[in-house]
C-alpha positions in Angstrom: 42.2 -52.8 -26.0 38.8 -52.8 -26.2 35.7 -51.6 -24.6 35.0 -53.6 -20.3 39.1 -53.2 -20.6 40.4 -51.4 -17.2 43.0 -48.7 -17.9 45.0 -46.1 -15.8 44.3 -43.2 -17.4 45.4 -39.3 -17.3 41.7 -37.1 -16.5 41.4 -34.9 -20.2 39.8 -31.3 -19.1 37.8 -29.5 -22.1 40.5 -27.4 -22.8 43.1 -30.2 -23.9 45.6 -30.2 -20.7 45.6 -32.7 -18.5 44.9 -32.5 -15.0 46.7 -33.3 -11.8 46.3 -35.6 -10.5 48.3 -37.3 -6.8 47.9 -41.1 -8.4 46.4 -42.2 -11.8 43.0 -43.5 -12.0 41.2 -46.8 -12.2 38.6 -47.3 -14.5 37.1 -49.1 -17.1 37.1 -47.9 -20.4 33.6 -47.0 -22.4 33.2 -45.5 -25.3 36.1 -44.6 -27.5 36.2 -41.7 -30.3 37.6 -39.8 -32.6 38.3 -35.7 -32.6 39.6 -33.6 -35.2 42.4 -36.3 -35.3 42.6 -38.0 -32.4 41.5 -40.2 -30.3 39.4 -39.8 -26.9 38.3 -42.4 -24.5 35.6 -42.2 -21.8 37.0 -44.0 -18.4 34.2 -44.9 -16.4 35.7 -44.0 -12.7 35.5 -46.1 -9.7 34.1 -42.7 -8.4 31.1 -43.2 -10.1 31.7 -40.3 -12.8 32.5 -40.7 -16.3 36.4 -38.8 -17.7 37.7 -38.4 -21.0 41.0 -39.4 -21.3 44.0 -39.0 -25.2 44.0 -42.5 -25.4 48.0 -42.4 -25.4 47.6 -41.4 -21.7 45.5 -44.7 -20.7 47.9 -48.0 -19.9 45.9 -51.4 -19.9 45.7 -53.4 -16.4 43.6 -56.0 -17.4 41.4 -57.4 -19.5 37.5 -56.9 -19.0 33.3 -57.2 -21.1 30.9 -54.4 -20.9 
């Protein structure tokens, strides 16, 4: 995945737990970084918020650009 790609994802909370949602969220990948060896994706969702998601919980939907 590259920055700007559209992805589905599960929201990640600051304590490392995955929030329970009724359906996967959809958003645009805007940032990737590593924390303690774990890749974190920051996704801008349709509601205008930025969510953190573990890279392993993001699935590619379609190619996009920022």
